[in-house]
N, C-alpha and C positions, 0 to 999 in steps of 0.2 A: 889296472883295476884296483890294486892295493892303494895306490895314491888317491884314487877316486873315493874309495871307502874311507880312507883317513880324512879326506876333506869333509865328507858328510858328517863324520863323527865329530869333527871340530865344530861344525855348524850347530850340531845338536847340543854339544856342551855349552856353546855360547848362548844358545836359546834358553837352555835350562838355567844358566846363571842369571840371565836377564829376567826370566820368568819368576825366579824365586828371590831375586835380590833387587838391584837398583831399578829395573825396568817397570815393575808393576807398582802402581800407586796404591795408597791406602784407601780402604773403603770400610765404613762402619758395619758392624754385624747386624744392627737393627736400623729401622727407618724412623725418621721424625714424623710428627703428626702431619696428616694430609687429609684430603677429602674423604678417603675411606679408612683412615687409620687413626686410632686414638691411643697412644701410649700412656701408661700409668703416670699421672702427673707428679706424684711425690717421689718417684724414682728418678735418678739421673738419666738424662736422655742419651741418645746413641753417640753423641759427639764428644771427643776430647775437647777441653777448653783452653784457649790461649788468652793471655791478657797483656795489654800494653798501656803505657801512660804517654799522653801527649800534652803539650803546653801550647796554648795559643793566646793571643791578645785580641780582645774586641775593641778595635780602634774607634768604633762608633760611639763608645761610652767612655768619655774622658772626664776625670775629676781631678781635684787638686792632689789627692793621694795617688792617682793613677794618670799622670799627664799623657802617657802614651796610649792609654786605653785600659779596659778592665781585663786583668789577667785571669785565665781560666785553666785549671789543671783538670784534665779529663782522663777517665779510666774507661778502657774499651775491653769487653769480654766478647769472645767470638768462637765459633766452631774451628777446631784446629787439627792439623795432622799430628798424631801422637809423636812425642819427641823420642829421641834415642834412649835406649835402656840406660837406667841410672840417673835420668833427669830428675831433678828435685822440684816438687810443687812449690808454688810461690808463697811467700809470707810478707806481710806488711810490718814494717818497723818504723814507728813515728820518728825515731831519732835519725833516720836516713831519709824519710819521706817528707817530713815537715819543713817549713821555712826556717831559716837560720835563727830568727828571733825566738821561735818556739823551742828549737833544739837547745839553744843557750840557756833558756829558763829551765828546761827539763834537767839539764846537767847541774845547773847552779842549785836547784831546789832538791836534787836527789830524787826526782820523780821517775819511776820506772813504769812504763806502759808495756804490757805483755805483747809479744809478737802475735799477729793475727793470721792464721793459716787459711788457705783457700784451695779449692779443687780446680786449680788452673796452673798453667805453665807460662812463665814470663817470656814474652816475645816469640811464642811458638808460631810455626808457619800456618797461615790461614788455610782451612780446608775448602778449596774452591769448587770441587765437584758437587758439593751439596748446596751451593748458593744459586741465586742470591737469597739472602735471609731477611726476614722482617726485622725492623728496628724497634727496640724498647728503650725509652729514656727513664732513668731513675733519679730521684731527688732525695737527698738526705734530710734529716731533721735539723731543727735549730740547735746549733752546737754539735752537730754530727760531722761526718766526713764522707767523702765519696765512696769509701770502701766499708762503710758501717754495716752493710748487709751482704757480706760475702757468702752467707748461707743461701742467698737467693740469686744474686746476679750471675755467678757461674752456673748455677742450676738452670736458669733460663737459657743461657748460652748453650748448654749441653743439649737442649731441646731444639736447637736450630734457630737461634736469634743472635743478632749483634746487640749487645746491651751496653749502654753508655751512661756514665755517671760523672757529675762535675762537682768540684768543691765550690760552694756558694760563698765566695770570699767575704770576710768580715763576719760571717755567721757560722763558722766552722769550729770543730773540736780544737783545731790548731790555734784559733784565736783565743779560746778559753785557756788552753795550755800555756799560751804566751802571756796570760794575766789580763787579757782584755775582757770586757763585759759584752760578750757576743750576743747576749739576750736583752741588752738595753732597749727600751721601747723605741728610741730613735733608730737604732740599728735594725730592729725587727720591722719597722715601717719601711725602711729603705730596702731591706731584704725582700719584703713582700713585692716590691716593685721590680727588684733585680732578678729574682728567681725565674719567672717565666721567660724573661728576656735571655737569661743564661741558657735556658732549654732551647729557645729558638736558635740562638747562636750555635749551640752544639749540633742541632739538626742541620743547620747550614754548613757546618764544618764536615759533617758526615756526608752531606750531599756533594760537597767539593771533592772529598777524598774518593767517593764512589765514582766520580767522573775523571779522576786523575789516573792515567794509565801507569804511572810510576808508583802508585800507592798500593800496599798489600791488600787493601779492601776494595780495589778497583772492581766495579760491577758486582760487588758481593752484598749490596744492601738494597732492599726494596724500600726506597726512600720515601715513597708515598703510602707505605703500609706500616704505620707506626702506632705503638702503644706507649702508655706512660704509667708509672707507679712511683710511690714515694712514701716516706714515713713522717708522721707528725706535721711539721711545717712543709715537709716534702709532700704530704698528702694534700695540703693546701695548694702547693705548686701543681700537683697532678690535676686538681680541679680547676685551676685558673689558667694553665697553659693552653687548653683548647681555645680560649678566646683569641690567642695569638697564632696558633699553629693548626690550620685546617687539616693537615695530613693525619692528625690523630684519629684513630679508629676505636680506641677503647681506653678507659682510665680506671686505675685501681688504687684509690687512696687508702693508706694504712694508718690506723689510729690518727685520723686527720684532724687538724685545726681547721674549722670551716666557718666559724662565726664571722670571720673577717671577709667572707665572700658576699655578705649582704650589702644592701644599699646600692644596688646597681653594678657592683663589681663583676658579678657573673649574671648574665641574662639568659633567659630560656634559649635564645638563638645560639648561645655558645655550647650548651650541654644537652639540649632536649633530644637530639638524635644520636647522642653518643652513649653506647653501653657503659654502665658504671657499676663497679663492685666496690663496696665499702668493707674493708677488713677492720673489725672493731674489737676493742678490749673492754669487757664489761667492768673489770677491776682497775681500770686506768685511773691513776691518781694525779696525772698531769693535765689531761684533757677530759672533760666530762663526757661520759659515754652517751647519755641521753641527749645532751645538747649538741655536741660537736660531731658525734659519729652516727648514732641512730637518727639524730635530728636531721643530718644532711641527707641520709637515705630517704627519710620521709618527705623532705622538701623536694627531692627529685621525683617523687610520686605525685606532686601537684600537677594538675592538668597542663599547665603551660610548659612544664619541664619534662613531661612524661611521654616521649615518643620513641623510646628505646628501652631495652631490658634493664632492670635494676636488681642488684643483688646485695644482700647484707649477710656477712659472715661474722658472727659474734663468738669470740673466745671467752667462755664463761669465767675462766680464771686468768685471763690474759692481762698483763700490765702494759704500761706504755712502751717499755723497751723490749717487749716480747717480739715485736716485728723488726728486730735488728740484732746485730752482734755486739751492741754496746756493753752488755753485761760482761762479755769476755775481756773487755779492756780494763775491767777492775778499777773504775774511776773512784768508787767509794773509798778505796784504800788510801787515796790521796785527796779526799774531799776537802780537808781543811786547807791544804796547800793550794788547792785549786779555787778556793773561795766559795765553795758550796755551803750555804747556810744550814741546809738540812741533809746531811749525808745519808740519813735513813731513807730519803726519797729515792736516791739512786739504787739502794739495795732492794727496797720493797716494791718498786714500781715495775715489776717484770723480772726481777732478779732474785726473788725470794722463794723459799720453799713453799710458800702459800700460793704462788703462781703456778700456772701450767709449766711443766718442765721445758726448758729452752728447746731441746731437740724436738719435742712434740709440737710446740708452738711454731717452730720453723718448718716442720713437716707439713702442718696444716696450711701455713702461708703459701708454701710451694704448691701444695695440692690444688688449692682453689685458684691461685693466680695463674699457674701454668695451664690449668684446664681452660680457663677463660681466654687467655692469650692464644692457646692452640685453636680454640673454637673460632675465634674471630680473625686473627692474623694469619693462621695457617689453614684456615677454611676446614678445620676438622670438626664437623657438626657433631660427630659421635662423642667428642670430648665434653659436650654439655651434659652428657649422662652422668659424668663423675660428680657434678655439682649437686645432684639430687640424692646421691648416695650418702649415707651417714658415715662420715670418715672417722669420727671419734666422739666419745661422750663429752669431750671438752668443748664441743662446738655446737652452735645453733645456726641453721641456714634458712634464709628467707629469700624469696625472689618474686618479682612481678613483671609481667610483660604487658605492653600497652594493647 
């Protein structure tokens, strides 16, 4: 009998160890948005966030400069299992992330770019019990970089999304830092062609990884349930990519350049049935608010384009860089070395005390974009209620349904 009692005691101890330790997997305390649930959109979601970088080559697009194909550096944010205690959140350092030609110039010119911290853990384990997750594509601005909006991409991932951003090569911050004119008219015209194709290739890569049983994201992506957002030229990309990617269910251009979408570039058949939210900056000094931002919203209300909901979020004191973390990179400090003719434009166009405070601008961006993504991609109809609530005196909200 004593041996029997001892045996059962050992079983109980083993069960307790398993239950409190290695045998029970992580589960978040709260739930993500769903049909009957609408979490507060400007608060971090229930998931810890992981981030990883991959590099691929689009062999279908070969040029003299890229004889093997167009190289793409891709950042992926995703719901993750919390790392072990003591793990450090990730930071971006251009001197380790940038191409060698850029790093060499940074060192030679004595240009120091601050590290950019984010609410994510590098290469953390994917949280699979919460998946599969809708996919969101992000596109940076002209002269931006794939991680230029780390206030937003990890935030969206924390709400239950796989969020993917790519460096649009030749039109990045790294090209500017290397001394190239990434905003030359020829480069911009070429980038306008390349950007949506970059996004399609990224989507194809995510589809491939989703089907690959050896990939950490295997069966973790709702590959036909896709949203897109982006800043400035990335806003242009967000409005143009639906022409090439039917899987898109919603588009949120931020301070977008849109006059380049005229002349048959975007037709009603591409956007009419797609819900669109324009995030706009009324004090934008780079892109005209009335023409590029409000103008695009109003164009989407024309009968031929108007078969889905339209939203306009206007930040009264928003500047062009309000919808990004570009102010944190302190580029104005090195404006002369970087060849900017008007350093004050970098400071005053979203980074000035005259503008809405960055944290408030970022909060409002997350509030409206997360609410709409939750409503459409996660089927959380109650999340639409957030849109009609006054979130701040800094913002004006308009919407129309067909």
